[in-house]
Gaussian input, Z-matrix of N, CA and C with variables (Angstrom, degrees):
# hf/3-21g

backbone

0 1
 N
 C     1     B1
 C     2     B2     1     A1
 N     3     B3     2     A2     1     D1
 C     4     B4     3     A3     2     D2
 C     5     B5     4     A4     3     D3
 N     6     B6     5     A5     4     D4
 C     7     B7     6     A6     5     D5
 C     8     B8     7     A7     6     D6
 N     9     B9     8     A8     7     D7
 C    10    B10     9     A9     8     D8
 C    11    B11    10    A10     9     D9
 N    12    B12    11    A11    10    D10
 C    13    B13    12    A12    11    D11
 C    14    B14    13    A13    12    D12
 N    15    B15    14    A14    13    D13
 C    16    B16    15    A15    14    D14
 C    17    B17    16    A16    15    D15
 N    18    B18    17    A17    16    D16
 C    19    B19    18    A18    17    D17
 C    20    B20    19    A19    18    D18
 N    21    B21    20    A20    19    D19
 C    22    B22    21    A21    20    D20
 C    23    B23    22    A22    21    D21
 N    24    B24    23    A23    22    D22
 C    25    B25    24    A24    23    D23
 C    26    B26    25    A25    24    D24
 N    27    B27    26    A26    25    D25
 C    28    B28    27    A27    26    D26
 C    29    B29    28    A28    27    D27
 N    30    B30    29    A29    28    D28
 C    31    B31    30    A30    29    D29
 C    32    B32    31    A31    30    D30
 N    33    B33    32    A32    31    D31
 C    34    B34    33    A33    32    D32
 C    35    B35    34    A34    33    D33
 N    36    B36    35    A35    34    D34
 C    37    B37    36    A36    35    D35
 C    38    B38    37    A37    36    D36
 N    39    B39    38    A38    37    D37
 C    40    B40    39    A39    38    D38
 C    41    B41    40    A40    39    D39
 N    42    B42    41    A41    40    D40
 C    43    B43    42    A42    41    D41
 C    44    B44    43    A43    42    D42
 N    45    B45    44    A44    43    D43
 C    46    B46    45    A45    44    D44
 C    47    B47    46    A46    45    D45
 N    48    B48    47    A47    46    D46
 C    49    B49    48    A48    47    D47
 C    50    B50    49    A49    48    D48
 N    51    B51    50    A50    49    D49
 C    52    B52    51    A51    50    D50
 C    53    B53    52    A52    51    D51
 N    54    B54    53    A53    52    D52
 C    55    B55    54    A54    53    D53
 C    56    B56    55    A55    54    D54
 N    57    B57    56    A56    55    D55
 C    58    B58    57    A57    56    D56
 C    59    B59    58    A58    57    D57
 N    60    B60    59    A59    58    D58
 C    61    B61    60    A60    59    D59
 C    62    B62    61    A61    60    D60
 N    63    B63    62    A62    61    D61
 C    64    B64    63    A63    62    D62
 C    65    B65    64    A64    63    D63
 N    66    B66    65    A65    64    D64
 C    67    B67    66    A66    65    D65
 C    68    B68    67    A67    66    D66
 N    69    B69    68    A68    67    D67
 C    70    B70    69    A69    68    D68
 C    71    B71    70    A70    69    D69
 N    72    B72    71    A71    70    D70
 C    73    B73    72    A72    71    D71
 C    74    B74    73    A73    72    D72
 N    75    B75    74    A74    73    D73
 C    76    B76    75    A75    74    D74
 C    77    B77    76    A76    75    D75
 N    78    B78    77    A77    76    D76
 C    79    B79    78    A78    77    D77
 C    80    B80    79    A79    78    D78
 N    81    B81    80    A80    79    D79
 C    82    B82    81    A81    80    D80
 C    83    B83    82    A82    81    D81
 N    84    B84    83    A83    82    D82
 C    85    B85    84    A84    83    D83
 C    86    B86    85    A85    84    D84
 N    87    B87    86    A86    85    D85
 C    88    B88    87    A87    86    D86
 C    89    B89    88    A88    87    D87
 N    90    B90    89    A89    88    D88
 C    91    B91    90    A90    89    D89
 C    92    B92    91    A91    90    D90
 N    93    B93    92    A92    91    D91
 C    94    B94    93    A93    92    D92
 C    95    B95    94    A94    93    D93
 N    96    B96    95    A95    94    D94
 C    97    B97    96    A96    95    D95
 C    98    B98    97    A97    96    D96
 N    99    B99    98    A98    97    D97
 C   100   B100    99    A99    98    D98
 C   101   B101   100   A100    99    D99
 N   102   B102   101   A101   100   D100
 C   103   B103   102   A102   101   D101
 C   104   B104   103   A103   102   D102
 N   105   B105   104   A104   103   D103
 C   106   B106   105   A105   104   D104
 C   107   B107   106   A106   105   D105
 N   108   B108   107   A107   106   D106
 C   109   B109   108   A108   107   D107
 C   110   B110   109   A109   108   D108
 N   111   B111   110   A110   109   D109
 C   112   B112   111   A111   110   D110
 C   113   B113   112   A112   111   D111
 N   114   B114   113   A113   112   D112
 C   115   B115   114   A114   113   D113
 C   116   B116   115   A115   114   D114
 N   117   B117   116   A116   115   D115
 C   118   B118   117   A117   116   D116
 C   119   B119   118   A118   117   D117
 N   120   B120   119   A119   118   D118
 C   121   B121   120   A120   119   D119
 C   122   B122   121   A121   120   D120
 N   123   B123   122   A122   121   D121
 C   124   B124   123   A123   122   D122
 C   125   B125   124   A124   123   D123
 N   126   B126   125   A125   124   D124
 C   127   B127   126   A126   125   D125
 C   128   B128   127   A127   126   D126
 N   129   B129   128   A128   127   D127
 C   130   B130   129   A129   128   D128
 C   131   B131   130   A130   129   D129
 N   132   B132   131   A131   130   D130
 C   133   B133   132   A132   131   D131
 C   134   B134   133   A133   132   D132
 N   135   B135   134   A134   133   D133
 C   136   B136   135   A135   134   D134
 C   137   B137   136   A136   135   D135
 N   138   B138   137   A137   136   D136
 C   139   B139   138   A138   137   D137
 C   140   B140   139   A139   138   D138
 N   141   B141   140   A140   139   D139
 C   142   B142   141   A141   140   D140
 C   143   B143   142   A142   141   D141
 N   144   B144   143   A143   142   D142
 C   145   B145   144   A144   143   D143
 C   146   B146   145   A145   144   D144
 N   147   B147   146   A146   145   D145
 C   148   B148   147   A147   146   D146
 C   149   B149   148   A148   147   D147
 N   150   B150   149   A149   148   D148
 C   151   B151   150   A150   149   D149
 C   152   B152   151   A151   150   D150
 N   153   B153   152   A152   151   D151
 C   154   B154   153   A153   152   D152
 C   155   B155   154   A154   153   D153
 N   156   B156   155   A155   154   D154
 C   157   B157   156   A156   155   D155
 C   158   B158   157   A157   156   D156
 N   159   B159   158   A158   157   D157
 C   160   B160   159   A159   158   D158
 C   161   B161   160   A160   159   D159
 N   162   B162   161   A161   160   D160
 C   163   B163   162   A162   161   D161
 C   164   B164   163   A163   162   D162
 N   165   B165   164   A164   163   D163
 C   166   B166   165   A165   164   D164
 C   167   B167   166   A166   165   D165
 N   168   B168   167   A167   166   D166
 C   169   B169   168   A168   167   D167
 C   170   B170   169   A169   168   D168
 N   171   B171   170   A170   169   D169
 C   172   B172   171   A171   170   D170
 C   173   B173   172   A172   171   D171
 N   174   B174   173   A173   172   D172
 C   175   B175   174   A174   173   D173
 C   176   B176   175   A175   174   D174
 N   177   B177   176   A176   175   D175
 C   178   B178   177   A177   176   D176
 C   179   B179   178   A178   177   D177
 N   180   B180   179   A179   178   D178
 C   181   B181   180   A180   179   D179
 C   182   B182   181   A181   180   D180
 N   183   B183   182   A182   181   D181
 C   184   B184   183   A183   182   D182
 C   185   B185   184   A184   183   D183
 N   186   B186   185   A185   184   D184
 C   187   B187   186   A186   185   D185
 C   188   B188   187   A187   186   D186
 N   189   B189   188   A188   187   D187
 C   190   B190   189   A189   188   D188
 C   191   B191   190   A190   189   D189
 N   192   B192   191   A191   190   D190
 C   193   B193   192   A192   191   D191
 C   194   B194   193   A193   192   D192
 N   195   B195   194   A194   193   D193
 C   196   B196   195   A195   194   D194
 C   197   B197   196   A196   195   D195
 N   198   B198   197   A197   196   D196
 C   199   B199   198   A198   197   D197
 C   200   B200   199   A199   198   D198
 N   201   B201   200   A200   199   D199
 C   202   B202   201   A201   200   D200
 C   203   B203   202   A202   201   D201
 N   204   B204   203   A203   202   D202
 C   205   B205   204   A204   203   D203
 C   206   B206   205   A205   204   D204
 N   207   B207   206   A206   205   D205
 C   208   B208   207   A207   206   D206
 C   209   B209   208   A208   207   D207
 N   210   B210   209   A209   208   D208
 C   211   B211   210   A210   209   D209
 C   212   B212   211   A211   210   D210
 N   213   B213   212   A212   211   D211
 C   214   B214   213   A213   212   D212
 C   215   B215   214   A214   213   D213
 N   216   B216   215   A215   214   D214
 C   217   B217   216   A216   215   D215
 C   218   B218   217   A217   216   D216
 N   219   B219   218   A218   217   D217
 C   220   B220   219   A219   218   D218
 C   221   B221   220   A220   219   D219
 N   222   B222   221   A221   220   D220
 C   223   B223   222   A222   221   D221
 C   224   B224   223   A223   222   D222
 N   225   B225   224   A224   223   D223
 C   226   B226   225   A225   224   D224
 C   227   B227   226   A226   225   D225
 N   228   B228   227   A227   226   D226
 C   229   B229   228   A228   227   D227
 C   230   B230   229   A229   228   D228
 N   231   B231   230   A230   229   D229
 C   232   B232   231   A231   230   D230
 C   233   B233   232   A232   231   D231
 N   234   B234   233   A233   232   D232
 C   235   B235   234   A234   233   D233
 C   236   B236   235   A235   234   D234
 N   237   B237   236   A236   235   D235
 C   238   B238   237   A237   236   D236
 C   239   B239   238   A238   237   D237
 N   240   B240   239   A239   238   D238
 C   241   B241   240   A240   239   D239
 C   242   B242   241   A241   240   D240
 N   243   B243   242   A242   241   D241
 C   244   B244   243   A243   242   D242
 C   245   B245   244   A244   243   D243

   B1=1.4360
   B2=1.5293
   B3=1.2959
   B4=1.4595
   B5=1.5266
   B6=1.3083
   B7=1.4603
   B8=1.5231
   B9=1.3192
   B10=1.4573
   B11=1.5205
   B12=1.3281
   B13=1.4505
   B14=1.5224
   B15=1.3139
   B16=1.4573
   B17=1.5209
   B18=1.3189
   B19=1.4565
   B20=1.5203
   B21=1.3286
   B22=1.4573
   B23=1.5196
   B24=1.3260
   B25=1.4527
   B26=1.5277
   B27=1.3333
   B28=1.4647
   B29=1.5237
   B30=1.3144
   B31=1.4635
   B32=1.5307
   B33=1.3344
   B34=1.4570
   B35=1.5308
   B36=1.3464
   B37=1.4618
   B38=1.5310
   B39=1.3427
   B40=1.4619
   B41=1.5178
   B42=1.3356
   B43=1.4611
   B44=1.5165
   B45=1.3341
   B46=1.4562
   B47=1.5163
   B48=1.3124
   B49=1.4624
   B50=1.5151
   B51=1.3352
   B52=1.4623
   B53=1.5148
   B54=1.3485
   B55=1.4596
   B56=1.5153
   B57=1.3332
   B58=1.4518
   B59=1.5216
   B60=1.3189
   B61=1.4625
   B62=1.5243
   B63=1.3315
   B64=1.4518
   B65=1.5312
   B66=1.3158
   B67=1.4660
   B68=1.5225
   B69=1.3126
   B70=1.4716
   B71=1.5184
   B72=1.3236
   B73=1.4607
   B74=1.5218
   B75=1.3127
   B76=1.4675
   B77=1.5261
   B78=1.3359
   B79=1.4584
   B80=1.5263
   B81=1.3225
   B82=1.4703
   B83=1.5301
   B84=1.3291
   B85=1.4656
   B86=1.5280
   B87=1.3309
   B88=1.4643
   B89=1.5340
   B90=1.3229
   B91=1.4593
   B92=1.5230
   B93=1.3264
   B94=1.4651
   B95=1.5254
   B96=1.3228
   B97=1.4593
   B98=1.5114
   B99=1.3261
   B100=1.4655
   B101=1.5247
   B102=1.3290
   B103=1.4557
   B104=1.5316
   B105=1.3209
   B106=1.4626
   B107=1.5354
   B108=1.3333
   B109=1.4685
   B110=1.5253
   B111=1.3223
   B112=1.4595
   B113=1.5235
   B114=1.3019
   B115=1.4611
   B116=1.5355
   B117=1.3402
   B118=1.4742
   B119=1.5223
   B120=1.3314
   B121=1.4665
   B122=1.5318
   B123=1.3071
   B124=1.4660
   B125=1.5251
   B126=1.3153
   B127=1.4630
   B128=1.5292
   B129=1.3286
   B130=1.4606
   B131=1.5161
   B132=1.3308
   B133=1.4582
   B134=1.5282
   B135=1.3113
   B136=1.4644
   B137=1.5244
   B138=1.3420
   B139=1.4706
   B140=1.5293
   B141=1.3535
   B142=1.4729
   B143=1.5173
   B144=1.3397
   B145=1.4666
   B146=1.5215
   B147=1.3110
   B148=1.4587
   B149=1.5238
   B150=1.3227
   B151=1.4632
   B152=1.5233
   B153=1.3480
   B154=1.4605
   B155=1.5277
   B156=1.3291
   B157=1.4634
   B158=1.5192
   B159=1.3294
   B160=1.4604
   B161=1.5307
   B162=1.3184
   B163=1.4596
   B164=1.5303
   B165=1.3269
   B166=1.4643
   B167=1.5287
   B168=1.3453
   B169=1.4669
   B170=1.5328
   B171=1.3310
   B172=1.4630
   B173=1.5246
   B174=1.3260
   B175=1.4667
   B176=1.5223
   B177=1.3258
   B178=1.4644
   B179=1.5283
   B180=1.3278
   B181=1.4659
   B182=1.5334
   B183=1.3299
   B184=1.4637
   B185=1.5311
   B186=1.3186
   B187=1.4699
   B188=1.5261
   B189=1.3344
   B190=1.4587
   B191=1.5239
   B192=1.3449
   B193=1.4567
   B194=1.5232
   B195=1.3299
   B196=1.4578
   B197=1.5326
   B198=1.3326
   B199=1.4720
   B200=1.5250
   B201=1.3102
   B202=1.4678
   B203=1.5286
   B204=1.3199
   B205=1.4687
   B206=1.5289
   B207=1.3112
   B208=1.4595
   B209=1.5158
   B210=1.3255
   B211=1.4658
   B212=1.5286
   B213=1.3404
   B214=1.4619
   B215=1.5282
   B216=1.3504
   B217=1.4603
   B218=1.5289
   B219=1.3215
   B220=1.4653
   B221=1.5245
   B222=1.3210
   B223=1.4700
   B224=1.5235
   B225=1.3371
   B226=1.4598
   B227=1.5258
   B228=1.3156
   B229=1.4567
   B230=1.5237
   B231=1.3268
   B232=1.4584
   B233=1.5245
   B234=1.3096
   B235=1.4541
   B236=1.5303
   B237=1.2988
   B238=1.4567
   B239=1.5172
   B240=1.3086
   B241=1.4589
   B242=1.5170
   B243=1.3133
   B244=1.4580
   B245=1.4961
   A1=110.09
   A2=114.49
   A3=121.62
   A4=107.58
   A5=115.32
   A6=121.03
   A7=110.52
   A8=114.80
   A9=121.69
   A10=104.34
   A11=116.35
   A12=119.88
   A13=110.71
   A14=114.44
   A15=121.30
   A16=106.66
   A17=115.83
   A18=122.29
   A19=108.94
   A20=115.20
   A21=119.82
   A22=109.29
   A23=115.91
   A24=122.36
   A25=107.61
   A26=116.60
   A27=120.77
   A28=110.76
   A29=114.95
   A30=120.93
   A31=112.09
   A32=116.62
   A33=121.25
   A34=113.58
   A35=117.13
   A36=122.66
   A37=111.70
   A38=115.28
   A39=121.44
   A40=110.11
   A41=115.67
   A42=120.78
   A43=109.06
   A44=114.69
   A45=122.08
   A46=106.82
   A47=117.44
   A48=122.57
   A49=109.41
   A50=116.18
   A51=120.66
   A52=110.25
   A53=115.18
   A54=120.43
   A55=108.83
   A56=115.93
   A57=121.57
   A58=110.30
   A59=115.80
   A60=120.81
   A61=111.00
   A62=117.96
   A63=121.31
   A64=109.63
   A65=116.27
   A66=121.42
   A67=113.21
   A68=117.10
   A69=120.54
   A70=111.40
   A71=116.23
   A72=120.90
   A73=110.90
   A74=116.58
   A75=119.99
   A76=111.14
   A77=118.12
   A78=120.65
   A79=110.65
   A80=116.90
   A81=121.06
   A82=109.61
   A83=116.79
   A84=120.13
   A85=111.25
   A86=117.32
   A87=120.54
   A88=110.77
   A89=116.88
   A90=120.57
   A91=114.05
   A92=117.40
   A93=119.72
   A94=111.71
   A95=117.53
   A96=120.73
   A97=114.29
   A98=117.63
   A99=121.87
   A100=112.12
   A101=116.45
   A102=121.37
   A103=110.16
   A104=116.05
   A105=121.52
   A106=112.43
   A107=116.52
   A108=119.74
   A109=113.17
   A110=118.81
   A111=120.40
   A112=113.25
   A113=118.29
   A114=122.49
   A115=113.61
   A116=119.62
   A117=118.91
   A118=114.86
   A119=118.18
   A120=121.08
   A121=113.35
   A122=117.35
   A123=122.64
   A124=108.86
   A125=120.56
   A126=130.04
   A127=112.86
   A128=114.68
   A129=123.41
   A130=109.92
   A131=115.99
   A132=121.37
   A133=107.75
   A134=115.99
   A135=120.89
   A136=108.31
   A137=116.10
   A138=119.35
   A139=112.36
   A140=116.48
   A141=118.96
   A142=109.02
   A143=116.62
   A144=121.76
   A145=109.82
   A146=115.48
   A147=122.84
   A148=107.21
   A149=116.53
   A150=122.87
   A151=110.56
   A152=116.26
   A153=121.98
   A154=109.93
   A155=115.42
   A156=120.73
   A157=112.47
   A158=118.06
   A159=120.63
   A160=110.60
   A161=115.24
   A162=120.53
   A163=110.38
   A164=117.26
   A165=120.90
   A166=111.19
   A167=116.30
   A168=120.29
   A169=110.64
   A170=115.50
   A171=120.17
   A172=110.90
   A173=117.28
   A174=120.77
   A175=111.71
   A176=117.00
   A177=119.94
   A178=111.22
   A179=116.43
   A180=119.72
   A181=110.46
   A182=117.00
   A183=120.69
   A184=110.05
   A185=115.62
   A186=119.91
   A187=110.10
   A188=117.27
   A189=120.00
   A190=111.06
   A191=117.31
   A192=120.16
   A193=112.68
   A194=117.22
   A195=121.38
   A196=112.06
   A197=117.05
   A198=121.01
   A199=109.12
   A200=116.86
   A201=119.34
   A202=111.12
   A203=118.36
   A204=120.94
   A205=110.54
   A206=116.97
   A207=121.23
   A208=112.27
   A209=116.83
   A210=120.34
   A211=110.41
   A212=117.08
   A213=120.94
   A214=110.72
   A215=116.22
   A216=121.93
   A217=110.22
   A218=117.19
   A219=121.61
   A220=110.16
   A221=116.27
   A222=120.69
   A223=110.88
   A224=116.88
   A225=120.98
   A226=111.60
   A227=117.02
   A228=121.72
   A229=112.43
   A230=117.34
   A231=119.82
   A232=115.37
   A233=118.47
   A234=118.75
   A235=114.28
   A236=119.62
   A237=122.03
   A238=111.99
   A239=116.66
   A240=120.49
   A241=109.21
   A242=115.51
   A243=119.53
   A244=111.58
   D1=151.87
   D2=177.97
   D3=-122.03
   D4=144.42
   D5=-175.02
   D6=-125.91
   D7=140.06
   D8=168.04
   D9=-106.26
   D10=134.75
   D11=-176.09
   D12=-133.86
   D13=155.09
   D14=174.00
   D15=-121.94
   D16=124.48
   D17=177.24
   D18=-100.66
   D19=154.47
   D20=176.53
   D21=-136.00
   D22=135.04
   D23=174.45
   D24=-107.48
   D25=108.31
   D26=178.73
   D27=-62.77
   D28=-39.33
   D29=-176.29
   D30=-59.78
   D31=-36.41
   D32=-176.06
   D33=-115.41
   D34=1.30
   D35=-179.59
   D36=51.89
   D37=50.60
   D38=-178.58
   D39=-126.66
   D40=151.83
   D41=172.94
   D42=-116.74
   D43=159.08
   D44=175.88
   D45=-143.03
   D46=134.73
   D47=179.45
   D48=-115.21
   D49=135.71
   D50=179.13
   D51=-152.91
   D52=-177.80
   D53=176.82
   D54=-140.02
   D55=150.83
   D56=-175.96
   D57=-161.38
   D58=170.72
   D59=171.24
   D60=-98.15
   D61=-20.14
   D62=-176.87
   D63=-131.69
   D64=100.98
   D65=-176.27
   D66=-63.26
   D67=-44.96
   D68=-176.98
   D69=-60.82
   D70=-48.28
   D71=-179.80
   D72=-64.06
   D73=-41.30
   D74=-177.67
   D75=-66.13
   D76=-39.46
   D77=177.17
   D78=-63.64
   D79=-41.01
   D80=177.05
   D81=-60.81
   D82=-42.68
   D83=178.70
   D84=-61.80
   D85=-44.09
   D86=179.09
   D87=-62.00
   D88=-43.43
   D89=-176.45
   D90=-79.65
   D91=-9.06
   D92=176.67
   D93=-101.75
   D94=3.93
   D95=177.03
   D96=86.38
   D97=12.66
   D98=-178.51
   D99=-65.81
   D100=-35.10
   D101=-177.97
   D102=-95.73
   D103=121.76
   D104=-176.81
   D105=-60.12
   D106=-36.44
   D107=-176.00
   D108=-75.11
   D109=-21.26
   D110=-179.14
   D111=-109.33
   D112=-11.14
   D113=-176.24
   D114=-53.41
   D115=-44.34
   D116=-177.01
   D117=-67.67
   D118=-12.62
   D119=-171.62
   D120=-113.71
   D121=18.11
   D122=177.98
   D123=-61.75
   D124=140.91
   D125=8.01
   D126=-92.44
   D127=155.53
   D128=179.59
   D129=-115.73
   D130=151.66
   D131=169.74
   D132=-134.88
   D133=149.57
   D134=178.26
   D135=-80.28
   D136=124.74
   D137=178.36
   D138=-109.50
   D139=-13.60
   D140=-178.11
   D141=-158.46
   D142=138.53
   D143=173.86
   D144=-138.05
   D145=150.64
   D146=173.28
   D147=-136.14
   D148=142.96
   D149=-174.98
   D150=-109.28
   D151=138.47
   D152=-179.31
   D153=-135.71
   D154=154.48
   D155=180.00
   D156=-80.17
   D157=-29.56
   D158=-177.44
   D159=-127.06
   D160=154.81
   D161=177.15
   D162=-63.54
   D163=-35.17
   D164=-179.79
   D165=-59.85
   D166=-44.06
   D167=178.25
   D168=-62.98
   D169=-42.95
   D170=-179.81
   D171=-64.00
   D172=-41.19
   D173=179.69
   D174=-65.16
   D175=-37.95
   D176=177.32
   D177=-64.57
   D178=-42.24
   D179=179.51
   D180=-68.33
   D181=-40.35
   D182=177.16
   D183=-60.22
   D184=-43.38
   D185=179.39
   D186=-60.49
   D187=-42.94
   D188=178.02
   D189=-62.26
   D190=-47.36
   D191=-176.94
   D192=-64.40
   D193=-22.92
   D194=177.69
   D195=-87.72
   D196=-8.46
   D197=177.42
   D198=-77.98
   D199=171.00
   D200=179.30
   D201=-63.32
   D202=-38.28
   D203=177.61
   D204=-65.67
   D205=-39.16
   D206=178.79
   D207=-67.79
   D208=-40.46
   D209=177.15
   D210=-64.64
   D211=-37.25
   D212=175.39
   D213=-63.41
   D214=-42.68
   D215=177.92
   D216=-57.87
   D217=-46.97
   D218=179.87
   D219=-63.23
   D220=-45.68
   D221=-179.90
   D222=-60.72
   D223=-46.84
   D224=-179.29
   D225=-65.76
   D226=-38.85
   D227=-175.84
   D228=-71.90
   D229=-37.12
   D230=-170.91
   D231=-115.40
   D232=-20.85
   D233=-170.86
   D234=-122.39
   D235=-8.87
   D236=179.20
   D237=-108.45
   D238=26.95
   D239=-179.99
   D240=-84.26
   D241=141.41
   D242=-179.48
   D243=-112.14

């Protein structure tokens, strides 16, 4: 299985979207500074995941979530709740 995930850093009010086959390991990598793009914003927590059968499907969804429409979707889903 392949997963698309959205991370959130409360400390810096930032999100990060990625894809992986192993969510637990990938979160550990993000929180240990393994990823250059997320290292400055540690700690991270997973706020959203989606599961796919193929990497191609996961990459397409990741691409959407990183687009302006996808970022709006994430913002509306998780941060504009009243």
